[in-house]
N, C-alpha and C positions, 0 to 999 in steps of 0.2 A: 632654683637659683634665680631664674628670671623674675619670679614673683618678688623676691627680696629686693632686687634691683629696682623694679617698678615701685615697690612700696617706699623705698628710700627716696626715689625721685619725687614721688607724690608728696611725701612729708616735707622734703626740702623745698619744693615749689610752694606748698602751703605756707611754710615759714617765710618764704620770700614775700608772698602776698600779704601775710600778716605784718611783716616789717614795713612794707610800703603803706599799709593802712594805719600803722602806728605813727606815721609822720604827722605832725600838726599841720594845720592848713597852710602856714607860711612856708614850711619846708617842702610840703607836697607841691605847692604852687611854683616854688623855685626849681624843684626837680623837673616838673613838666615844662616850665618856661625855658630852663637851661637846655633841655632836649630839643625843643623847637628851635632855639637859637643855633644850636650846633647843626641841625639839619638845614636851616635856612642860610647858614653861613656859606653854603656851597652854591647859593644862588647869587650871581653878581648884582642883580637889580636890588636885592635886599640889602647888601652891603653898601650900596651907593646911597641908601636913604638916610636921612637924619635920625639920630637916636630916638627921638620921640615917635617917629613913624614906625621904626623897628619895634618899639615897645607896644604900639597899638596893634601891629600885625601879630605879635606874640600873644597879646591879650585875647585877640579875636580867635586865635587857634587853640587856646587853652581848653575850651569845653570839648571840642572834638578829639583833641589829643588825649585828654583824660578818659573820655568814654571809650575811645579806641584801645587804650591801655587796659581797661576793664575787660573788654571783649577778648583781646589777645591773651591776657593772663589766664582767663578762664577757658579759652579755646585750648591752650596748652594743658591746663589741668584736665580738661575733658579727654584729651588725647592720652595723657598718662593714665587716667582712670580706666578708660576702656581697654587699654593694653593690659592693665592689672586684672580686670575682670575676665578678659579673654584668656589670660594665662592661668588664672585660678580655676576657671570653669570652662574648659575646653569643649566639653560635650554640650552642655546646656547654656549657651551664650545668653546672657541677660544684660543688655546694654542699659536697661532702665536703672540698674543698680549703680552704674557709673554716673548717670545723670543725677540720680538721687544724691550721691555723695557730693557732686559739684554744687547742686542747688542748696543743700544743707550748709555747705561751707560758705557759699555766697551770702546766705542769710546770716550766718554767724559773723561773717566779716562785716556786714553792714551794722549789726548790733554792736560789734567791737568798736566801730567808728563813732558810735554815739558817745563813747567815753574818751575820745581823743579831742583835745582842744581845737576848736574851729572846724571840726569835721562833723558830718551828719550822715546817719544811715538813711539810705534812700531806696524805696521799692523799685524805682526805675533802674538803679544800678543792679539790683538782684535780677531783674529782667534781662539787662545787657549781659551780665555774667552768665546767666542760664542759656541765653542765645549763643554766646561764645562756646560754652561747653557743648551744646547741641551740635554746633558746626564741627568742633573738634572730633566729637564722637562719630558724627556722620562721615567725616572724611576718612577716618580709620576704617569704619565698617564698609564704606565703598571701596577702598583700596583692598581690604581683605577679600571682599566679594569678587572683585576683578581678578585678583591673583588666584583665587580658588577656581574661578571659571577658566582662567588660562591653563592652570595645572590640569583640570579635568579635560579640557580640550586637547592638550598635548598627550595625555594618557589615552584618550579615545583614538587619536591619530596613530599612536604607536601600536594599539591593539588591532587596527584595521589591516 
C-alpha cells in the first residue's frame, strides 16, 4: 500500500516539475519574479523603494531563486524516491537506485527544456538537480539510521 502511495507521489511530483519546465522563458521568469516580489513585500525597506529599484532587486535575485527552485524540487524528488526504494526493498536497501532515478529524470528534464521556447537545457542544472536529490536522499537515510539506532538502544536497555 505504501509503495503505491510513494509511486503516486513521485509521478505527481515529476508531473509538477515537467509542467514548470514546460513554461516558456517569459512565463517562467514572471513566475520566479512574482515569487520574489511576494517574499520581499514583507520587507518594509523593499516596499519603500521606487518601482525601478524594486525591479532591479528582483532581477538580481532571479538567478539564485531559479537555481534554488531546481535544488529544492529535486531534493523533494530524492526524498520521495528513497522512500519508495526503502519501501520496495526493505532488506537490501539500494539508495543508488533512488539517485539514478532522480539523475535520469533531471537529464530528461533538461532535454525537454531544449524544446521549450526561450528555455535551454543546461548541464549545470543537472548537477544542481542531482545535488538536491543527493541531499534529500541523505537526509532520509540519516533520519532512518538515527531512528534505527534509537530503537536498538531502547531494545538494548529493555533487555538489560
